TORKOL-840392 format. One record per residue: x, y, z of N, C-alpha, C, O in turn; residue in one letter; residue number from 1. Coordinates in steps of 0.001 Angstrom, whole numbers, plus 500000, padded with zeros to 6 digits. Atoms other than C-alpha are relative to their C-alpha. Layout:
<rs>
X/Y/Z/X/Y/Z/X/Y/Z/X/Y/Z/a/NUM
...
</rs>
This chain:
<rs>
500327/500896/498876/156132/406680/277428/501053/498891/500060/501423/498321/499033/m/1
498935/500971/499821/158731/404298/278889/499495/498782/500769/498730/498896/501727/y/2
500399/501245/499345/158296/400628/279845/500704/499850/501334/501838/500298/501506/l/3
499405/500275/498703/158907/399563/283425/501108/498969/499838/501016/498102/498968/k/4
498899/500969/500120/162173/397638/283969/499539/498552/500165/500007/497665/499452/p/5
500446/501387/499785/160330/394560/285310/499245/499468/498797/499308/498273/498511/w/6
500749/500440/501176/158107/394458/282216/500963/499642/498867/500760/498663/498150/l/7
498995/500296/501026/161114/394608/279910/500709/498691/500316/500976/497891/499420/i/8
499356/501248/499580/162773/391831/281937/499094/498809/499731/499575/497781/499255/l/9
500955/501081/500237/159611/389659/281719/499904/499672/498522/499926/498504/498133/l/10
500125/500225/501447/159284/390142/277971/501269/499356/499438/501195/498474/498582/l/11
498737/500585/500481/162972/389354/277410/500111/498540/500399/500550/497713/499599/a/12
499931/501385/499516/162757/386173/279530/499034/499106/499231/499392/497995/498840/s/13
500996/500780/500764/159582/384975/277781/500467/499767/498566/500254/498700/497989/l/14
499513/500157/501372/161183/385619/274411/501071/498923/499931/501061/498094/499021/f/15
498935/501022/499985/164257/383526/275326/499393/498613/500207/499783/497656/499537/i/16
500643/501294/499756/162035/380734/276721/499245/499518/498792/499313/498337/498453/g/17
500771/500372/501186/159777/380779/273657/500917/499560/498868/500647/498563/498198/l/18
499055/500348/501054/162707/380718/271259/500618/498620/500256/500804/497825/499335/l/19
499412/501302/499636/164226/377774/273155/499017/498870/499774/499390/497820/499250/t/20
501011/501057/500146/160975/375787/273171/499699/499720/498534/499472/498570/498158/s/21
500238/500204/501440/160431/376344/269432/501123/499162/499395/500885/498252/498601/i/22
498862/500771/500521/163913/375066/268699/499916/498543/500465/500251/497622/499720/i/23
500085/501367/499461/163278/372044/270981/498980/499160/499245/499156/497949/499110/s/24
501001/500740/500782/160188/371095/268947/500610/499465/498715/500274/498369/498267/l/25
499367/500418/501242/162328/370923/265830/500975/498854/500215/501265/498097/499289/f/26
499033/501077/499756/164782/368568/267527/499330/498738/500568/500011/497772/500913/v/27
500694/501235/499652/162054/366089/268537/499334/499948/501358/498766/498909/501695/g/28
500674/500027/498701/160745/367048/271986/498496/500090/499811/498001/500662/498840/l/29
501452/499912/500038/157065/366634/272734/499569/501389/500398/500358/502170/500930/t/30
500517/498673/499659/154831/369663/273206/500033/500249/501503/500299/501366/501947/e/31
499974/499862/498542/154613/368978/276968/501404/500331/500490/501614/501241/501292/l/32
498615/499738/499614/158358/368792/277325/500470/501380/499539/501217/502063/500240/n/33
499640/498672/500516/158740/371894/275164/499423/501103/500890/500068/502122/501135/a/34
500627/499012/499117/156288/373757/277425/500746/500099/501329/500996/501186/501850/f/35
499239/500014/498735/158146/372643/280558/501340/500706/499804/501781/501473/500661/i/36
498735/499347/500307/161395/373733/278913/499826/501510/499884/500686/502279/500313/l/37
500319/498571/500133/159789/377084/278084/499935/500679/501366/500500/501751/501581/f/38
500148/499434/498655/158841/377640/281744/501354/500082/500699/501696/501112/501279/i/39
498706/500049/499303/162257/376589/283085/500970/501023/499431/501606/501769/500175/v/40
499064/499065/500639/164274/378578/280543/499603/501449/500271/500459/502306/500490/v/41
500469/498635/499737/162090/381660/281060/500375/500440/501406/500833/501565/501607/s/42
499639/499666/498614/162630/381539/284839/501496/500215/500158/501953/501183/500766/l/43
498542/499865/499909/166341/380936/284509/500470/501283/499316/501329/501991/499842/v/44
499613/498790/500737/166636/383727/281916/499661/501250/500800/500431/502210/500832/a/45
500397/498845/499201/164709/386106/284177/500986/500242/501133/501375/501375/501418/a/46
499063/499870/498877/167032/385355/287083/501366/500489/499512/501946/501424/500065/i/47
498670/499654/500505/170226/385527/285033/500036/501426/499458/500941/502199/499775/v/48
500038/498659/500590/169222/388635/283074/499819/501060/501086/500457/502113/501069/v/49
500247/499041/498927/167899/390340/286185/501244/500278/500830/501578/501426/501122/g/50
498784/499824/499197/171051/389689/288198/501076/500731/499194/501757/501619/499708/i/51
498992/499362/500859/173275/390671/285265/499696/501479/499817/500585/502329/499868/s/52
500405/498605/500175/171290/393824/284692/500303/500811/501261/500786/501942/501208/f/53
499783/499326/498726/171503/394673/288369/501482/500254/500247/501869/501335/500692/k/54
498582/499906/499694/175234/394015/288630/500766/500875/499016/501616/501677/499403/l/55
499171/499383/501024/176510/395335/285343/499404/501223/499319/500083/501879/498529/f/56
500626/498898/500724/174040/397975/284227/499332/500987/500937/499693/502164/500980/f/57
500810/499092/499185/171586/399383/286730/500829/500750/501034/500740/501973/501141/s/58
499220/499357/498949/174006/400037/289581/501015/500993/499426/501206/502090/499952/d/59
499014/499111/500614/176655/401499/287291/499347/501251/499445/499891/502350/499552/e/60
500715/498855/500551/174096/403715/285582/499599/500968/501106/499702/502184/500946/l/61
500379/499141/498886/172861/404995/288919/501207/500705/500597/501104/501833/501077/k/62
498773/499343/499545/176444/405683/289938/500347/501195/499106/500780/502246/499579/n/63
499749/498901/500951/176837/407781/286789/499070/501168/500281/499497/502321/500336/i/64
500977/498948/499721/173643/409685/287528/500296/500685/501329/500148/501899/501469/l/65
499660/499427/498700/174698/410143/291119/501183/500963/499871/501202/502022/500500/n/66
498843/499126/500223/178024/411603/289945/499580/501281/499297/500053/502369/499625/s/67
500508/498823/500697/176194/413916/287566/499263/500927/500953/499386/502150/500883/l/68
500759/499202/499035/173932/415027/290373/500936/500811/500876/500662/501971/501184/e/69
499024/499301/499156/176951/415923/292495/500708/501087/499203/500905/502196/499698/i/70
499234/499070/500806/178814/417614/289632/499219/501249/499639/499736/502361/499747/l/71
500771/498859/500469/176039/419830/288379/498901/500441/500948/498087/501300/500610/k/72
500969/499603/498983/173947/420086/291517/498578/499965/499433/497796/500895/499632/d/73
501330/500143/500578/170871/418807/289655/499072/499309/500979/499472/498939/502083/s/74
501013/500595/499123/167687/417353/291091/499537/498640/499478/498357/498303/499572/n/75
500353/501328/500497/167801/413891/289527/499794/499068/501187/500677/498931/502034/i/76
500261/500980/498940/166158/411331/291837/500332/498624/499443/499521/498022/498739/d/77
499529/501238/500617/168165/408212/290980/499181/498798/500450/499214/497759/499791/i/78
500819/501122/499537/165802/405998/292983/498748/499836/499142/498166/498755/499068/r/79
501236/500044/500765/162913/406885/290714/500220/499903/498499/499268/499732/497738/e/80
499746/499964/501439/164650/406933/287344/499955/498610/499395/500645/497702/499858/v/81
500031/501215/500793/163756/404160/284904/501375/499838/499345/501837/500760/498672/n/82
498654/500160/500551/167148/402679/283876/500096/500297/498516/501092/500851/498052/p/83
499965/499748/501434/166246/402861/280211/499759/501472/499692/500336/502039/498764/f/84
500189/498557/500092/164959/406367/280605/501272/500704/500481/501633/501768/499979/r/85
498793/499407/499436/168106/407059/282623/501107/500125/498965/501920/501047/499028/a/86
499000/499894/501055/170246/406349/279565/499856/501314/499238/500848/501981/498945/l/87
500230/498745/500701/168634/409283/277786/500294/501198/500892/500882/502189/500458/q/88
499736/498914/499052/168763/411454/280906/501499/500213/500145/501982/501343/500088/v/89
498556/499904/499825/172449/410653/281418/500668/500593/498764/501585/501406/498874/a/90
499437/499469/501234/173214/411363/277773/499799/501502/499882/500724/502235/499531/g/91
500292/498571/500081/171504/414750/277870/500783/500782/501050/501343/501843/500775/k/92
499283/499313/498925/173027/415659/281215/501489/500110/499687/502108/501149/499920/e/93
498578/499971/500349/176511/414707/280020/500274/500990/498881/501301/501669/498884/l/94
499843/499058/501112/176020/416722/276828/499968/501441/500496/500790/502267/500098/s/95
500108/498650/499439/174912/419803/278766/501234/500333/500832/501800/501421/500731/v/96
498846/499801/499129/177705/419356/281304/501266/500252/499183/502091/501097/499532/y/97
498826/499836/500860/180282/419019/278531/500022/501393/499377/501077/502023/499300/a/98
500063/498668/500598/179069/422228/276862/500342/501084/501021/501051/502042/500713/r/99
499712/499028/498937/179182/424117/280170/501502/500039/500289/502103/501108/500387/v/100
498575/500059/499707/182702/422897/280888/500846/500537/498846/501887/501157/499063/k/101
499291/499474/501162/183800/423715/277356/499987/501529/500020/500985/502179/499709/e/102
500106/498541/499900/182509/427269/277855/500901/500523/501120/501551/501556/500959/k/103
499150/499582/498888/184302/427504/281222/501476/499959/499612/502245/500854/499964/e/104
498610/500119/500445/187555/426293/279656/500343/501140/499041/501424/501724/499119/i/105
499781/498900/500937/187189/428841/276860/500127/501328/500735/500964/502162/500388/e/106
499926/498767/499193/186546/431596/279428/501338/500087/500728/501933/501161/500816/d/107
498714/500018/499306/189643/430521/281376/501141/500335/499040/502073/501056/499395/l/108
498982/499684/500999/191716/430639/278198/499992/501486/499665/501042/502114/499528/r/109
500124/498581/500308/190372/434097/277424/500548/500853/501143/501222/501858/500917/e/110
499482/499274/498834/191135/435254/280972/501520/499927/500069/502187/500905/500408/m/111
498544/500159/499994/194652/433843/280719/500635/500902/498940/501655/501544/499190/a/112
499503/499118/501064/195168/435669/277407/499926/501458/500429/500865/502227/500229/r/113
500174/498618/499537/193783/438877/278894/501027/500346/501074/501579/501446/501086/f/114
499048/499768/498926/196014/438493/281953/501410/500227/499429/502135/501118/499871/r/115
498675/499844/500617/199120/438048/279770/500130/501372/499332/501140/502060/499484/r/116
499953/498710/500682/198247/441094/277674/500032/501153/501003/500740/502143/500817/e/117
500060/498939/498995/197428/443151/280754/501351/500178/500695/501811/501303/500892/f/118
498698/499928/499352/200715/442276/282469/501046/500613/499068/501899/501388/499503/l/119
499061/499432/500967/202626/443102/279286/499784/501502/499868/500743/502272/499813/a/120
500315/498570/500118/200816/446451/278984/500455/500771/501232/501069/501832/501121/d/121
499614/499328/498755/201347/447344/282648/501516/500120/500088/502048/501165/500463/v/122
498535/499981/499957/205018/446392/282428/500557/501092/499096/501481/501816/499466/s/123
499535/498988/500953/205460/448599/279380/499710/501404/500515/500569/502283/500451/h/124
500388/498675/499533/203562/451538/280875/500807/500424/501221/501125/501604/501369/e/125
499196/499677/498823/205507/451345/284146/501460/500237/499619/502126/501110/500176/l/126
498595/499941/500377/208856/450855/282434/500376/501369/499423/501452/501891/499715/k/127
499661/498756/500699/208693/454044/280345/500288/501168/500942/501358/501769/500847/t/128
499674/498871/499094/208375/456687/283113/501142/499696/500960/501895/500594/501336/p/129
498904/500360/499086/210745/454753/285386/501346/500183/499302/502267/500773/499867/i/130
498748/499864/500745/213455/454564/282716/500314/501463/499700/501471/501881/499742/f/131
499787/498582/500296/212927/458225/281814/500544/500730/501224/501521/501474/501138/a/132
499541/499354/498764/213273/459372/285427/501401/499535/500360/502232/500330/500799/a/133
498665/500545/499726/216273/457069/285874/501057/500705/499150/502115/501094/499644/q/134
499046/499382/500916/217978/458546/282836/500338/501425/500406/501506/501816/500415/g/135
499766/498610/499601/217515/462145/283981/500828/500084/501286/501752/500891/501386/f/136
499308/499954/498706/218699/461440/287534/501447/499544/499871/502348/500164/500436/i/137
498623/500483/500175/221752/459398/286473/500843/501007/499221/502043/501141/499465/h/138
499273/498960/500741/222697/462144/284024/500455/501107/500948/501577/501605/500856/t/139
499649/498984/499006/222607/464639/286878/501119/499516/500907/502042/500268/501223/l/140
498970/500558/499120/224670/462318/289088/501359/499910/499312/502403/499974/499961/l/141
498745/500121/500746/227254/461958/286337/500680/501342/499745/501719/501401/499088/d/142
499329/498706/500130/228021/465661/286469/499152/501121/499472/499521/502288/499602/g/143
500836/498945/500572/225187/467510/284767/499395/500897/501071/498916/501988/500763/a/144
500591/499211/498916/224005/468751/288177/500795/501272/500279/500287/502194/500917/a/145
499186/498811/499764/226852/471266/288221/499490/501207/499228/499716/502352/499619/d/146
500590/498915/500796/225064/473287/285557/498588/500252/500515/497720/499386/500404/d/147
501296/499709/499360/222126/475002/287268/498846/499924/499019/497772/499421/499352/e/148
501076/500018/501009/220118/475410/284061/499631/498568/499617/498451/498227/499542/t/149
500229/501408/500352/220538/471724/283081/499378/499262/501173/498472/498447/500996/v/150
500521/500672/498813/219890/470607/286649/498505/500246/500164/497729/499317/500387/r/151
501416/499656/499823/216597/472442/286877/499133/499361/498918/498048/498851/499196/k/152
500773/500560/501120/215455/471279/283428/499841/498489/500149/498757/497956/499913/r/153
500056/501453/499861/216319/467613/284110/499162/499581/501206/498460/498571/501163/f/154
500821/500316/498828/214740/467657/287555/498513/500155/499682/497686/499375/500154/l/155
501397/499822/500405/211526/468994/286035/499518/498817/499157/498396/498336/499315/k/156
500381/501138/500842/211548/466212/283444/499860/498730/500821/498955/497930/500587/k/157
500086/501184/499134/212223/463571/286099/498725/500050/500834/498047/499038/501014/a/158
501227/499838/499208/209400/464983/288237/498767/499725/499162/497806/499126/499645/a/159
501146/500233/500887/207041/464913/285247/499813/498498/499744/498686/498004/499717/k/160
500071/501445/500217/207893/461250/284586/499449/499293/501238/498642/498370/501127/s/161
500466/500623/498757/207319/460361/288249/498542/500363/500281/497801/499561/500850/l/162
501420/499630/499866/204027/462293/288269/499135/499100/499119/498055/498664/499517/d/163
500733/500905/500891/202936/460219/285276/499931/498593/500574/498909/497919/500449/g/164
499982/501307/499366/203968/457059/287112/499007/499947/501146/498282/498964/501302/l/165
500954/499943/498886/201987/458123/290176/498560/499979/499479/497700/499315/500059/d/166
501339/499962/500585/198947/458858/287989/499582/498607/499524/498441/498188/499714/m/167
500287/501348/500485/199195/455407/286402/499684/499057/501155/498722/498292/501091/l/168
500224/500865/498844/199465/453654/289770/498658/500310/500652/497930/499397/501043/v/169
501274/499610/499390/196519/455638/291151/498813/499504/499162/497811/499043/499708/q/170
501079/500488/500871/194379/454754/288111/499856/498491/500087/498741/497971/500109/d/171
500052/501455/499856/195312/451083/288390/499352/499607/501322/498546/498679/501375/l/172
500585/500274/498686/194435/451126/292088/498512/500289/499994/497719/499509/500522/l/173
501415/499631/500068/191152/452899/291418/499204/498973/499208/498113/498573/499614/s/174
500671/500988/500838/190244/450456/288646/499844/498678/500734/498789/498047/500672/l/175
500050/501255/499241/191091/447462/290836/498951/500066/501103/498217/499099/501311/s/176
500968/499852/498915/188993/448789/293729/498566/499972/499479/497679/499409/500121/q/177
501352/499992/500578/185984/449374/291474/499610/498598/499547/498494/498142/499801/i/178
500284/501342/500521/186247/445941/289819/499727/499001/501115/498835/498161/500993/e/179
500142/500972/498914/186591/444057/293101/498942/500397/501015/498673/499652/501957/t/180
501044/499569/499071/183886/446055/294858/500534/500589/501285/499766/500824/502218/g/181
499431/499422/498785/186311/447471/297433/499606/501462/500153/499512/501975/501269/q/182
500430/498602/499946/185258/450996/296517/498468/500024/499959/497867/499797/498909/k/183
501457/499997/499912/181663/451289/297679/499446/501339/499518/500057/502388/499722/t/184
500632/498784/500509/179332/453790/296057/499418/500824/501145/498796/500289/502063/l/185
500601/499072/499045/178359/456838/298084/498854/500715/499283/498994/501848/498823/q/186
501137/499476/500758/174946/457387/296528/499375/501181/500732/499078/501110/501924/i/187
500647/498805/499448/173486/460826/297086/499327/500773/498883/499416/500385/497718/g/188
500683/499167/500985/171472/463500/295319/500803/501284/499779/501264/501912/500732/q/189
499268/498770/500310/173167/466390/293530/499495/500572/498680/498811/499904/497906/f/190
500448/499274/501186/172576/468946/290798/500988/499768/498859/502139/500200/498931/n/191
499138/500298/501138/173983/467746/287485/500464/501279/499315/501611/501367/498875/l/192
499666/498719/500648/173921/471269/286061/501205/500637/500670/502123/501091/499988/w/193
498888/499399/499262/176248/472546/288789/501284/499198/499799/502361/499783/499683/e/194
498822/500844/500191/178611/469565/288356/500661/500295/498658/501885/500407/498583/l/195
499423/499773/501330/179048/470213/284622/500566/501415/499886/501609/501617/499263/i/196
499483/498626/500011/179454/473978/285091/501381/500051/500662/502301/500683/500143/i/197
498712/500048/499297/182256/473318/287593/501072/499344/499133/502220/499790/499109/e/198
499044/500715/500836/183902/470889/285183/500419/500835/498791/501588/500822/498405/m/199
499666/499150/501149/183714/473297/282229/501019/501060/500399/501930/501381/499635/m/200
499040/499003/499513/185531/475889/284310/501389/499375/500162/502400/500011/499863/d/201
498733/500688/499756/188230/473331/285190/500756/499751/498698/501981/499874/498662/q/202
499347/500376/501257/188922/472357/281562/500106/501161/499005/500583/500974/497886/f/203
500003/498863/500927/188592/475826/280032/501412/500351/499517/501633/500552/498322/e/204
498625/499650/500385/192335/476598/280103/500616/498933/499101/501310/499249/498135/d/205
499454/501102/500792/193237/473162/278736/499483/500045/498566/500226/499773/497623/k/206
500591/499901/501337/190850/473651/275804/500554/501207/499241/500783/501135/498034/a/207
499509/498784/500652/192110/477180/275106/501399/499810/499421/501747/500439/498422/e/208
498648/500256/500501/195662/475872/274646/499975/499414/498594/500930/499578/497834/k/209
500145/500563/501350/194402/474040/271543/498967/500766/499185/498555/500328/498111/k/210
501020/499163/500665/191937/476791/270591/498713/499221/499749/498039/499418/498737/s/211
501237/500791/500101/189086/474340/271169/498877/500739/500704/499050/501241/501814/i/212
501169/499343/499404/185653/475797/271823/499190/498969/500788/498850/497905/500272/k/213
500821/500858/499149/183719/474240/274717/498591/500567/500069/498391/501753/500333/l/214
501402/499582/499912/179930/474348/274631/499286/499161/501054/499537/497965/501202/y/215
500837/500697/499017/177495/473465/277383/498574/500066/499492/498010/501147/499322/f/216
501353/500058/500550/174136/472296/276082/499049/499429/501054/498708/498246/501021/l/217
500895/500513/498957/171866/472069/279116/498571/499882/499522/498204/500378/498456/p/218
501429/500045/500247/168217/471244/279196/499426/501372/500360/500173/502292/500692/d/219
500633/498707/499745/165703/474043/279745/500170/500463/501442/500142/501659/501729/k/220
499876/499646/498590/166174/473900/283495/501439/499932/500462/502230/499150/499934/t/221
498651/500040/499436/169306/474602/285501/500018/499226/501307/500972/499327/502078/d/222
500056/500814/498790/168221/472242/288270/499567/498588/499615/498379/498294/499489/k/223
500250/501399/500361/168532/468570/287343/500612/499139/501088/501825/498935/501122/v/224
499528/500776/498857/168776/466433/290457/500045/498523/499625/499038/497943/499219/i/225
499852/501422/500279/170148/462936/289945/500502/499290/501248/501016/499917/502175/i/226
499583/500823/498872/170909/460082/292328/501162/499115/499563/500988/498202/498755/s/227
498797/500763/500368/174470/458711/292066/501125/500395/500948/500938/501203/501858/a/228
498812/499620/499251/177956/458898/293528/500607/501214/499299/501167/501084/498210/d/229
499618/498750/500663/178838/462532/292777/501466/500008/499587/501786/500412/498470/e/230
498572/499987/500311/182630/462112/292935/500331/499098/498820/501132/499454/497956/k/231
499712/500936/501089/182615/459088/290640/499405/500471/498678/500021/500295/497626/l/232
500597/499483/501240/180239/460669/288119/500815/501185/499496/500979/501367/498290/i/233
499101/498908/500391/182460/463745/288150/501226/499425/499289/501679/499970/498282/y/234
498843/500645/500625/185376/461418/287345/499655/499476/498616/500472/499562/497699/q/235
500434/500527/501299/183399/459828/284502/499977/501117/498958/500604/501002/497905/v/236
500123/498907/500971/182526/463122/282788/501354/500673/499777/501669/501095/498665/v/237
498667/499412/500113/186005/464479/283512/500878/499185/499052/501572/499754/498210/s/238
499211/500857/500894/187646/461472/281800/499543/500127/498556/500364/500180/497640/n/239
500529/499879/501357/185342/461769/278796/500380/501343/499380/500759/501409/498210/l/240
499654/498675/500513/185964/465503/278449/501495/500114/499744/501916/500715/498755/l/241
498545/499980/500181/189718/465061/278904/500401/499269/498720/501259/499737/497971/s/242
499717/500754/501225/189773/462418/276155/499589/500787/498763/500292/500789/497752/n/243
500494/499225/501139/187718/464648/273870/500990/501111/499643/501282/501327/498467/a/244
499021/498936/500249/190197/467520/274265/501289/499412/499439/501916/499985/498548/i/245
498749/500644/500393/193118/465135/273850/500007/499636/498520/501023/499791/497842/k/246
500035/500524/501362/191951/463762/270506/499180/500856/499035/498795/500397/497960/y/247
500631/499052/500919/190241/466800/269010/501075/500941/499476/501897/501446/500240/t/248
498986/499159/500597/192318/468813/266582/499851/501445/500472/498824/501827/501031/q/249
500050/498591/499625/193150/472452/267195/498855/500706/499272/498538/500392/498125/e/250
501147/499222/500484/190254/474889/266676/498765/499122/499788/497871/499450/499007/k/251
501179/500860/500070/187818/472029/267112/498920/500447/500975/499038/501489/501620/g/252
501118/499674/499123/184560/471992/269061/499589/498781/500819/499570/497658/500316/e/253
500454/501063/499104/183368/469947/272043/498742/500487/500715/498690/501614/501209/i/254
501254/499660/499330/179856/469917/273476/499750/499020/501134/499771/497805/500935/t/255
500377/500810/498843/178995/468659/276948/498580/500381/500372/498242/501563/500434/v/256
501382/499655/499677/175359/468377/277890/499202/498830/500511/499736/497754/500779/g/257
500896/501055/499517/172374/466384/279016/498603/500239/499438/498243/501357/499071/y/258
501398/499946/500441/168819/465618/277958/499170/499219/501002/499451/498049/501264/e/259
500806/500656/498972/166174/464810/280545/498802/499289/499384/498192/499775/498431/t/260
501195/500735/500380/163458/462205/280111/499053/499916/501181/499164/500692/502130/g/261
500960/500134/498899/160624/461054/282336/500644/499431/501253/500317/499835/502368/n/262
499429/500697/498845/162761/458843/284552/501521/500104/500101/502091/499847/501161/y/263
498547/499924/499947/166390/459397/283610/500514/501173/499178/499755/501865/498499/n/264
499351/498924/500743/168847/461847/282125/501122/499394/499163/501875/498536/499623/v/265
498943/500445/500919/171111/461258/279154/501112/501043/500016/500884/502207/499687/r/266
498849/499097/499895/174569/462786/279657/500963/499669/498861/501255/498497/498625/i/267
499161/500283/501167/176863/463181/276648/501167/500973/499900/501114/502100/500392/f/268
498836/499183/500362/180249/464494/275532/500244/499757/498518/500511/498630/498099/v/269
499939/500142/501456/180460/465177/271803/501105/500891/499447/501260/502040/499863/k/270
498932/499216/500617/183408/466298/269676/499951/499849/498489/499245/498989/497963/d/271
499911/500103/501465/184199/466883/266012/501425/499627/499595/501970/500132/498613/n/272
498625/500426/500247/187582/465179/266154/500120/498961/498910/499290/498889/498004/g/273
499688/500966/501060/189064/462366/264102/498998/498858/499925/498860/498236/498871/a/274
500936/501117/500001/186416/459811/265129/500695/498666/500192/501924/498586/500215/g/275
499483/501347/499744/186831/456089/265715/499356/499041/499008/498135/499033/498855/i/276
500558/500942/500974/186437/453385/263080/499244/498878/500703/499476/498594/501879/s/277
500937/500974/499433/183852/450668/263624/500698/498831/500674/500233/498367/501716/k/278
499354/501198/499439/186291/447811/264304/500622/500249/501372/500947/499305/502092/e/279
499390/499688/498702/187688/449648/267334/498966/500322/501087/499305/500344/502270/h/280
500983/499497/499042/184436/450718/268996/499764/499054/501166/499563/499506/502294/l/281
500263/500956/498920/183959/447503/270991/501194/499772/500924/501074/499087/501939/n/282
498794/500282/499221/187510/447565/272344/500598/501225/500674/501548/501099/501447/r/283
499377/498783/499474/188198/451181/273269/499880/500106/501516/500572/500919/502129/i/284
500151/499944/498549/187053/450530/276860/500889/498970/500703/500819/498814/501922/f/285
499037/500915/499404/189743/447882/277383/501195/500800/500522/501504/501875/500009/e/286
498831/499330/499438/192768/448821/279482/501115/500108/498958/501466/499123/498308/r/287
498842/499709/500840/195581/450404/277452/499765/499756/498504/500718/499743/497725/f/288
500227/500283/501417/193860/449683/274133/500292/501243/499161/499867/502346/499504/y/289
499647/498890/500876/195229/451849/271328/499203/499902/498707/499226/498874/498031/r/290
500751/499990/501265/192983/452825/268434/500969/499996/498836/500767/499294/497845/v/291
498976/499958/501041/196028/453653/266358/501341/499664/500632/501834/500405/501483/e/292
498736/500427/499409/199219/451785/267172/501118/501016/499720/502062/501140/500500/k/293
498958/499039/500343/201263/454475/265442/499799/501339/500700/500688/502191/500703/s/294
500281/498739/499312/199596/457249/267427/500887/500128/501234/501245/499121/501845/r/295
499184/499789/498803/201651/458793/270223/499299/499441/501206/498070/499435/501274/s/296
500541/500707/498847/201172/457064/273519/499157/500932/500844/499329/502151/500817/r/297
500870/499224/499126/198533/458174/275995/500807/500845/500976/500439/501984/501264/e/298
499241/499266/498991/201189/459206/278485/500553/501298/499434/500718/502275/500163/r/299
499478/498794/500607/202560/461724/275971/498912/501050/499865/499203/502233/499690/e/300
501123/499084/500067/199113/463267/275850/499465/500298/501397/498448/500976/501544/k/301
500396/499690/498641/198868/463368/279631/499065/499007/500635/498474/499301/501673/g/302
500916/500999/499442/196861/460197/280230/500725/498700/500320/501932/498571/500116/g/303
499405/501289/499617/197414/456653/281439/499498/498854/499138/500012/497741/499250/t/304
500567/501087/500792/195352/454656/278926/498955/499209/500743/498496/498179/500251/g/305
500983/500716/499185/192927/453616/281686/498699/500780/500169/497755/500288/500787/l/306
501150/499131/499779/190424/456473/281530/498665/499393/499612/497716/499414/500395/g/307
501278/500560/500471/187738/454763/279460/499656/498702/500722/498480/498396/500921/l/308
500269/501217/499217/188148/451481/281360/499406/500365/501351/498497/499690/501835/a/309
500550/499536/498717/187514/453376/284606/498568/500491/499820/497700/500202/500644/i/310
501359/499528/500315/184481/455076/283042/499032/498828/499906/497948/498854/500490/v/311
500846/501182/500209/183069/451698/282001/499628/499356/501325/498457/499047/501549/k/312
500265/500712/498747/183395/450134/285457/499236/500860/501002/498425/500341/501770/h/313
500777/499122/499110/182102/453168/287350/498530/499971/499612/497662/499873/500480/i/314
501394/499982/500447/178952/453240/285226/499330/498645/500204/498145/498584/500532/l/315
500566/501326/499737/178460/449481/285503/499646/499859/501478/498652/499217/501819/e/316
500317/500019/498567/178596/449916/289293/498724/500784/500292/498063/500543/501302/a/317
501243/499220/499876/175727/452423/288822/498856/499374/499199/497816/500000/498998/h/318
501001/500682/500849/173782/449878/286717/499718/500784/498723/498592/500797/498226/n/319
500111/499266/501251/174406/452036/283675/501039/499464/499034/501742/498500/499339/s/320
499083/500499/501023/176460/451625/280520/500481/501159/499144/499685/501984/498694/k/321
499450/498986/500887/178795/453854/278557/499798/499542/498547/500052/498386/498211/i/322
500235/500311/501409/177905/453993/274859/500693/501048/499149/500984/502153/499608/q/323
499286/499082/500881/179571/455591/271877/499466/499902/498581/499158/498821/498078/v/324
500303/499923/501429/178635/456734/268402/501119/500806/499360/501479/501878/499846/r/325
498869/499306/500598/181429/457715/266078/500047/499785/498497/499726/498711/497987/s/326
499816/500064/501445/182067/458484/262442/501398/500514/499680/501716/501664/499980/t/327
498640/499549/500326/185666/458607/261186/499983/501295/499199/499265/501420/498208/p/328
499918/498714/500679/186536/462149/260154/498974/501015/500445/499078/502191/500097/g/329
501063/499071/499588/183441/463658/261785/499902/500162/501515/499346/501152/501990/k/330
500026/499850/498557/183842/463023/265502/499316/498860/500718/498865/497895/500100/g/331
500555/501058/499152/182531/460949/268398/499065/500597/501047/499172/501767/501415/s/332
500893/499611/498904/179789/461096/271003/499942/498859/501006/499540/497746/500668/e/333
500095/500953/498899/180035/459277/274335/498825/500415/500872/498656/501597/501173/f/334
501165/499640/499195/176881/459078/276420/499601/498852/500919/499958/497697/500688/f/335
500502/501000/499042/175231/457274/279346/498767/500576/500675/498470/501762/500536/f/336
501251/499591/499335/172031/457410/281420/500102/499789/501511/500714/498831/501984/h/337
500097/500120/498553/171428/457990/285110/498574/500353/500440/497904/501138/499769/l/338
501384/499738/499576/168148/458042/287084/499806/501402/500546/500650/501925/501273/p/339
500392/498698/499456/166446/461342/287815/499374/499817/501364/498778/498778/501651/l/340
500669/499992/498696/165286/462172/291320/498840/500985/499918/499027/502175/499666/t/341
501189/499141/500072/161755/463499/291382/499879/500874/501237/498939/501660/501348/k/342
</rs>
């Protein structure tokens, strides 16, 4: 419970008047004169203290509260706030505001760091195929084009480098559109079973080149209707399956499947590859993040380093989340959930 400002002012004035009158008794004034002095000093003290409080404390405090109200869009009614209570309110509000701003500054620093790393990664990824294509073309211009065999071989290599560059640019554009909301979801109903069957056929040759066995582990039914953007979900499972083939050793095994529940379906891609250590699991969905710095670059394996980042953002746009379980030396399982259509 807080005292009213006028009550505090009255008590302070009476205290000053009483103290003055007591001192006057010791210096020889009569009780009547001391009482008159008490009344006069109390009134003068009330006026002086009141005006001083108004000029140097109350108005300034209300200005502070008013500024806080503007800064944090709070609902402080400065006309109703007890000035002494306002000191506590202002202190708490300033403390909260400082913490919020500190968090915002930290977020800005993190964003700046991320931006620097992203620009460095993009520059590196763009530079490699451009320099490779440049080298092949300049070699041809310097005379190697006269040899038909060399010309054809170098043109193929230059084309492969430019195809990789185009793939990188397309992935960057796709990722940017998803993040900024420019790519709107085309939600519809489709059969998940048919989507995975089509995808298994697409990746069969790629898996056979490494003698990898592909398994499809469907639920009991071959008709699982889900509600999502079919093209984007196809891209999600395609990226996961492509990564699984990329990082599974020869003669390995990969299982793609789903498990239906009452309201949703769990879709997974599981391999028995090298696995991912725990310290990397939270970062593998970042753009261009490398689990092993010494490992050959994604582009040498036919990727851009953006696949898992695209997966993450597509699923977040579907109010879902990509998850991973992995044990080094035993393999990894990537999975997510989507709503079933009854």
